[in-house]
C-alpha positions as CSV (number, residue, x, y, z in Angstrom):
1,M,152.1,104.0,23.0
2,T,152.0,106.5,20.5
3,E,155.1,108.7,19.4
4,D,153.7,111.9,20.8
5,E,152.7,109.9,24.2
6,I,156.3,108.4,24.5
7,D,157.7,112.0,23.6
8,R,155.3,113.7,26.4
9,L,156.4,111.0,29.1
10,R,160.1,111.3,28.5
11,A,159.8,114.9,28.4
12,L,157.9,115.0,31.8
13,M,160.3,112.6,33.2
14,E,163.2,115.1,32.2
15,W,161.3,118.1,33.7
16,E,160.1,116.1,37.1
17,G,164.2,115.4,37.5
18,E,164.6,119.5,37.0
19,R,161.9,120.7,39.0
20,T,162.8,122.0,42.7
21,A,159.4,121.9,44.6
22,P,155.8,119.6,43.7
23,P,154.2,121.2,40.8
24,D,152.2,123.7,41.2
25,G,148.7,123.7,42.5
26,F,149.6,120.2,43.8
27,P,147.8,119.7,47.1
28,E,149.8,119.5,50.7
29,L,149.4,116.0,51.9
30,P,148.2,116.2,55.5
31,D,149.7,113.6,57.7
32,M,147.5,110.1,57.8
33,P,146.5,108.9,60.8
34,A,148.9,106.2,62.4
35,A,146.3,104.0,63.5
36,R,145.2,103.0,59.5
37,Y,147.9,100.4,59.8
38,T,146.7,99.3,63.6
39,S,143.5,99.5,63.9
40,A,141.4,96.4,64.4
41,E,138.4,98.5,63.3
42,Y,139.8,99.8,59.9
43,Y,141.4,96.5,59.2
44,E,137.6,95.1,59.5
45,L,136.7,97.7,57.5
46,E,139.2,96.6,54.9
47,Q,137.9,93.1,54.6
48,K,134.2,93.9,54.6
49,H,134.3,96.8,51.9
50,I,137.7,96.6,50.1
51,F,138.0,92.8,49.2
52,R,134.7,92.0,49.1
53,K,134.0,94.6,46.4
54,S,137.3,94.9,44.4
55,W,138.5,92.8,41.0
56,L,141.1,90.4,42.7
57,F,144.1,88.7,40.9
58,A,142.8,84.9,41.3
59,G,145.5,82.8,38.7
60,H,146.3,81.6,35.3
61,L,144.5,79.8,32.7
62,D,148.0,77.7,32.7
63,E,146.8,76.7,36.4
64,I,143.2,74.9,34.7
65,P,144.2,74.8,31.4
66,E,141.6,72.1,30.0
67,R,138.1,71.5,30.2
68,G,137.2,70.0,33.6
69,C,140.3,71.4,35.3
70,Y,139.8,73.1,38.7
71,M,141.5,75.0,41.3
72,R,140.8,75.9,45.4
73,W,141.5,79.9,45.7
74,N,141.1,80.8,49.6
75,N,143.3,84.1,49.2
76,A,140.7,86.3,50.5
77,G,138.9,84.5,53.0
78,D,135.9,82.7,51.9
79,P,136.8,79.4,50.2
80,I,136.4,79.5,46.2
81,V,136.5,76.9,43.4
82,I,137.6,78.2,40.0
83,V,136.4,76.2,37.3
84,H,137.5,75.6,33.4
85,G,134.1,74.3,32.5
86,M,133.4,71.6,30.0
87,D,131.6,74.2,27.8
88,G,134.8,76.0,27.8
89,E,133.9,78.9,30.2
90,V,136.0,79.8,33.4
91,R,133.9,80.3,36.4
92,A,134.4,80.5,40.0
93,F,132.0,79.5,42.8
94,Y,131.9,79.4,46.5
95,N,133.8,75.8,47.4
96,T,130.2,75.4,49.6
97,C,128.0,72.2,48.7
98,R,124.3,73.6,48.6
99,H,123.3,70.6,51.0
100,R,125.1,70.9,54.2
101,G,128.1,73.4,53.6
102,A,131.0,70.6,52.7
103,P,133.7,72.0,50.8
104,V,132.7,70.5,46.8
105,V,136.7,69.7,46.2
106,T,139.2,69.0,48.9
107,E,142.0,69.1,46.6
108,D,144.1,72.1,45.3
109,R,143.7,71.0,41.7
110,G,141.9,68.2,39.9
111,K,140.2,67.4,36.9
112,A,136.7,65.6,36.6
113,P,133.7,66.5,34.2
114,R,131.6,66.9,37.2
115,L,132.1,68.3,40.8
116,M,130.9,65.8,43.3
117,C,130.9,66.7,47.5
118,G,132.5,63.7,49.5
119,Y,130.3,64.2,52.1
120,H,127.0,63.1,50.4
121,N,127.9,62.7,46.8
122,W,125.6,65.9,45.6
123,T,126.8,66.3,42.4
124,Y,127.4,69.6,40.0
125,K,128.1,70.2,36.5
126,T,131.2,72.5,35.8
127,D,128.4,75.5,35.2
128,G,127.3,74.8,39.0
129,T,123.9,73.1,38.0
130,L,123.2,70.5,40.7
131,V,122.4,67.2,38.8
132,G,122.4,64.7,41.1
133,V,121.2,64.2,44.4
134,P,121.5,60.2,45.8
135,E,118.3,59.0,47.7
136,R,116.0,61.6,46.0
137,Q,113.2,59.7,46.9
138,D,113.9,61.0,50.8
139,F,113.1,64.5,49.8
140,P,109.9,66.3,49.5
141,P,108.5,66.0,46.1
142,D,108.5,69.6,45.5
143,F,112.5,69.8,46.1
144,D,113.9,72.1,43.3
145,M,117.3,71.2,42.4
146,S,117.4,74.0,39.8
147,C,117.6,76.5,43.0
148,R,120.2,74.7,44.5
149,S,123.1,75.4,41.9
150,L,126.5,76.3,43.5
151,I,126.8,79.7,44.4
152,P,128.6,81.8,41.9
153,V,131.2,84.5,42.3
154,R,132.0,86.9,39.3
155,C,134.6,85.8,37.3
156,E,136.1,87.6,34.3
157,M,139.7,87.5,32.8
158,L,142.1,89.6,30.7
159,G,143.7,87.4,28.3
160,N,144.9,84.2,30.3
161,V,144.9,86.0,33.7
162,I,141.7,85.7,36.1
163,F,140.2,87.8,38.3
164,V,137.5,87.8,41.0
165,N,135.0,90.0,42.6
166,F,132.5,89.1,45.5
167,D,130.3,91.8,44.6
168,D,127.5,90.8,42.3
169,G,127.1,94.3,41.5
170,A,130.4,95.3,40.6
171,M,131.7,97.1,37.4
172,P,133.1,94.9,34.8
173,L,136.5,94.3,35.1
174,T,137.5,96.1,31.7
175,Q,135.5,99.2,33.2
176,W,137.5,98.7,36.5
177,L,140.6,98.7,34.4
178,G,139.9,101.8,32.9
179,P,142.6,102.8,30.5
180,L,144.9,100.1,31.8
181,V,143.2,97.7,29.2
182,D,144.6,99.7,26.6
183,E,148.0,100.4,27.9
184,W,148.7,97.0,29.0
185,E,147.9,95.5,25.6
186,E,151.4,95.6,24.7
187,F,152.3,93.2,27.4
188,A,150.3,90.3,25.7
189,F,148.2,89.0,28.7
190,D,146.5,86.7,26.3
191,K,150.2,84.9,25.2
192,V,152.0,84.9,28.6
193,R,152.1,81.7,30.6
194,L,152.2,81.3,34.3
195,A,156.1,80.4,34.7
196,A,156.1,80.8,38.8
197,R,153.8,81.6,41.8
198,Y,155.3,81.2,45.1
199,S,153.8,82.9,48.5
200,F,155.5,83.8,51.8
201,D,154.4,85.1,55.4
202,L,155.1,88.5,56.6
203,N,154.9,89.9,60.1
204,C,153.3,93.1,58.9
205,N,150.0,95.2,57.6
206,W,149.4,94.3,54.2
207,K,149.9,98.1,53.4
208,V,153.5,98.0,55.2
209,A,154.5,95.4,53.0
210,M,152.7,96.7,49.8
211,E,153.7,100.2,50.3
212,A,157.8,99.4,50.4
213,N,156.6,99.1,46.1
214,M,154.8,102.2,45.5
215,E,157.3,104.9,45.9
216,V,161.1,105.2,44.6
217,Y,161.9,107.8,47.4
218,H,163.6,104.5,49.2
219,V,165.7,103.0,46.0
220,P,169.2,104.7,46.8
221,F,169.1,103.7,50.3
222,I,167.5,100.0,50.0
223,H,168.5,98.8,46.9
224,P,172.1,100.7,46.0
225,D,173.4,97.7,44.0
226,T,170.0,96.0,42.5
227,V,167.6,98.6,41.7
228,A,169.2,101.8,42.0
229,P,171.3,101.0,38.7
230,L,167.9,100.5,36.6
231,V,165.9,103.7,38.2
232,D,166.5,107.3,38.4
233,P,164.3,108.2,41.3
234,K,164.6,112.0,40.5
235,R,163.1,111.4,37.3
236,N,160.4,109.6,38.4
237,L,157.0,110.1,36.8
238,N,153.8,109.2,38.6
239,T,150.2,108.8,37.3
240,M,147.1,108.2,39.3
241,Y,144.3,106.9,37.3
242,P,140.0,106.4,38.4
243,N,139.6,103.3,40.5
244,G,142.6,103.7,42.7
245,H,145.1,102.5,40.1
246,A,148.5,104.0,39.6
247,R,151.4,104.0,37.4
248,M,155.3,104.5,38.0
249,V,157.4,105.1,35.2
250,A,161.0,105.9,35.8
251,P,163.9,105.5,33.2
252,P,167.7,104.6,34.1
253,P,169.8,106.8,35.6
254,R,172.0,109.1,33.0
255,T,175.2,106.7,33.8
256,T,173.3,103.3,32.5
257,D,172.6,102.2,29.8
258,R,169.3,100.1,29.9
259,E,169.3,98.3,27.1
260,H,172.6,97.1,27.8
261,V,172.1,95.8,31.5
262,R,169.1,94.3,30.2
263,A,171.3,92.3,27.6
264,V,174.1,91.3,30.1
265,D,171.6,90.3,32.8
266,S,169.0,88.3,30.3
267,P,169.4,84.9,30.5
268,P,169.3,83.6,26.4
269,E,166.3,81.5,27.3
270,W,164.4,84.6,28.1
271,K,162.0,85.6,25.4
272,Q,160.8,89.2,24.3
273,I,157.3,90.4,24.1
274,E,158.0,92.1,20.7
275,T,155.0,94.2,20.8
276,V,156.2,96.1,23.8
277,G,156.8,99.4,23.0
278,E,160.0,102.1,23.7
279,I,158.9,103.0,27.2
280,G,158.5,99.3,28.4
281,R,161.9,98.2,27.0
282,T,163.9,101.2,28.1
283,C,162.4,102.5,31.5
284,T,160.6,100.8,34.7
285,Q,157.6,101.1,34.1
286,S,155.1,99.4,36.9
287,Y,151.5,99.6,37.9
288,T,149.5,99.6,41.3
289,L,146.3,97.6,40.5
290,F,143.6,98.5,43.4
291,P,143.4,97.3,46.0
292,N,146.4,94.9,46.5
293,W,148.4,94.2,43.1
294,V,152.1,96.2,42.2
295,S,154.1,94.8,39.2
296,P,156.5,96.2,36.6
297,L,155.9,95.4,33.3
298,S,158.6,95.0,30.7
299,N,159.5,93.1,27.4
300,Y,160.0,90.2,29.2
301,F,158.0,89.3,31.9
302,V,154.6,90.3,33.4
303,P,155.5,89.8,37.2
304,P,152.9,90.6,39.8
305,I,153.4,91.2,43.5
306,V,150.1,90.6,45.3
307,F,149.6,91.4,49.2
308,W,146.8,89.0,51.0
309,P,146.0,90.3,54.0
310,T,146.0,87.4,56.9
311,S,145.5,89.1,60.2
312,L,145.8,92.6,61.5
313,T,149.4,92.3,61.6
314,T,150.5,89.4,59.0
315,T,150.5,89.5,55.1
316,R,150.8,86.3,52.7
317,I,152.9,88.2,49.6
318,E,152.6,86.5,46.3
319,L,155.3,86.9,43.9
320,V,154.2,85.7,40.3
321,T,156.3,85.7,36.9
322,M,154.3,85.1,33.8
323,A,156.4,84.9,30.6
324,L,156.5,84.0,27.0
325,D,156.4,80.4,26.2
326,W,160.1,78.9,27.5
327,G,159.9,75.6,25.8
328,K,158.3,72.2,26.0
329,E,158.0,70.5,29.5
330,N,160.9,68.9,30.7
331,S,162.9,70.2,27.9
332,G,165.9,71.0,30.5
333,T,164.8,75.1,30.2
334,P,164.0,76.1,33.4
335,A,161.0,78.5,33.8
336,P,162.0,82.1,34.1
337,D,161.2,83.0,37.8
338,L,161.7,86.9,38.4
339,W,160.9,87.1,42.3
340,T,162.4,83.9,43.9
341,V,165.6,81.4,43.7
342,P,166.3,78.0,45.0
343,D,166.5,77.2,48.9
344,E,166.6,73.5,49.3
345,S,165.9,74.4,53.4
346,S,162.6,76.2,52.7
347,S,159.4,74.3,52.8
348,N,158.6,75.0,49.2
349,G,162.2,74.9,48.0
350,R,162.2,78.8,46.9
351,Q,163.3,82.1,48.8
352,M,162.6,85.4,47.8
353,S,165.1,87.3,45.5
354,P,167.7,89.8,47.2
355,I,165.2,92.7,45.8
356,I,162.1,91.4,47.4
357,L,164.1,90.5,50.5
358,E,165.5,94.2,50.7
359,D,161.6,95.4,50.1
360,T,160.3,93.5,53.3
361,Q,163.5,93.5,55.2
362,F,162.3,96.2,58.1
363,G,158.4,94.8,57.9
364,E,157.9,93.3,60.8
365,A,160.3,96.2,63.0
366,I,158.2,98.8,61.3
367,Q,155.0,96.9,62.6
368,Q,156.3,96.7,65.9
369,S,157.7,100.4,65.6
370,M,154.0,101.5,64.9
371,Q,152.2,99.7,67.6
372,S,154.0,101.8,70.0
373,D,153.4,105.1,71.2
374,A,155.6,107.0,68.8
375,F,153.9,106.1,66.0
376,R,151.6,109.4,65.7
377,S,151.0,110.3,62.0
378,V,152.4,109.5,58.8
379,P,153.7,112.6,56.6
380,L,154.1,111.9,53.1
381,S,156.4,113.8,50.4
382,Y,155.1,114.6,46.7
383,Q,157.0,111.7,45.7
384,E,154.9,109.5,48.0
385,A,151.7,111.0,46.6
386,R,150.7,107.0,44.9
387,I,150.9,106.0,48.6
388,Y,148.4,108.9,49.7
389,S,146.0,108.5,46.4
390,F,145.8,104.7,47.5
391,H,144.5,105.4,50.9
392,Q,142.0,108.3,49.3
393,S,141.2,105.3,47.2
394,C,140.6,102.8,50.2
395,D,138.4,105.4,52.4
396,R,136.1,105.9,49.2
397,M,135.7,101.9,49.0
398,I,134.9,101.6,52.3
399,G,132.5,104.8,52.2
400,I,134.0,107.8,53.7
401,E,131.3,108.0,56.2
402,N,131.6,104.1,57.5
403,V,135.1,105.4,58.5
404,P,135.6,106.8,61.6
405,E,136.6,110.5,61.8
406,E,139.8,110.2,63.2
407,L,140.9,107.1,60.5
408,R,140.3,108.9,57.6
409,V,142.7,110.7,55.3
410,A,141.2,114.2,53.7
411,Q,140.5,113.8,50.2
412,V,142.7,116.0,49.0
413,I,143.9,115.1,45.7
414,D,140.9,115.7,43.3
415,D,140.1,114.6,40.1
416,S,142.1,117.4,38.4
417,W,145.4,115.0,39.1
418,I,143.6,112.0,38.1
419,W,144.1,110.6,34.5
420,P,143.4,111.8,31.8
421,N,144.2,115.2,33.8
422,D,147.9,116.2,34.1
423,P,148.4,120.0,35.5
424,R,152.3,119.1,35.1
425,V,151.9,119.0,31.3
426,E,150.4,122.8,31.0
427,Q,153.3,123.4,33.5
428,M,156.2,121.7,31.4
429,E,155.0,123.8,28.4
430,T,155.3,126.8,29.8
431,V,159.2,126.0,30.8
432,R,159.5,125.1,27.4
433,K,158.2,128.0,26.0
434,V,160.0,130.2,28.4
435,T,163.2,128.2,27.5
436,R,162.8,128.8,23.6
437,Q,162.2,132.4,24.2
438,A,165.3,133.0,26.5
439,A,167.4,131.1,23.8
440,E,165.8,133.3,20.9
């Protein structure tokens, strides 16, 4: 960020802390229909349109580090195999043999110069091309192997991070990310390694789980000893971007020295990303990447929390930590892990960290309560505008005309409040001008 951008952000955070009402002209947010969290019809629309047309986090290059490495990926329904090709390219394919539909790979991870279906040994190059059919003479003479390649899935990377998209006509990843590409450059996506990746199952709708990470209204009440010392919710500044993305920036409370807190809490083996600027070092800078990624970004970590719907009322939360190299393998230096802690009694040896447990503790009870007759609509405050904007984006991705009228949200947050537009800047400047004049 430039000095002017930093100064503007800091000034806006102070302005947010001093306001006594929502900004002038900010729309009153209508209640959202309660059934958006409980309707099987709306859930099916989400699966068909949102998760089939958006760029989705799939993994990290460290999971397929060498040519010939592959990994299975099933987080969005259809079985996928992601391959580090022998030509160096990373690609994704449906994990479905073109013969009789058996999976091409059956292990979560592996390495081979060819992908071979174990059912009849149909064999593919790592670029998906079919190159081997046993008993070829038993197929018709005009059997064309060139049109029997593995079916590709769109696959693109941001630095070392792998994304996939089921929509062949989707815009490129960098266009989808828009201004986030430039804003994230300082966080070294091309240098961070995969330090930890664990999943846990929750008994609530995926939006219930995710939205706990999309506002700081709850911080003083749910996180009094964990997040509250680091985040001032009154000086929180939300920015909404095209394509449904959003950013939250919040300074520490005035009584807290954020740099001191980090110095005390940070183990000496944590390496700083030196390119991270002042805001990332001193404030909580968190992004929502539509549709299901939420992540604070700092001078230590790129730690996405990703929410995968597994049914209308269940979610798989994926807790990921990416960081600069923490040392050679088997050096005795533990890989950093921001979101989980050891737990020998669990199946994967980990448990969610206190912060994540705090955010997820009410999920199941909320879902049960939402399914009662008492849950009729959702009123949201200005501080929760990121959530409302997210729901607007969900309906647009589905196609507003495809959403039953009783399930829609009104599209009241228009482009005048979407980056690069921000009416708050002019309002802040007006207040500053009046204050200066009064002082003179």
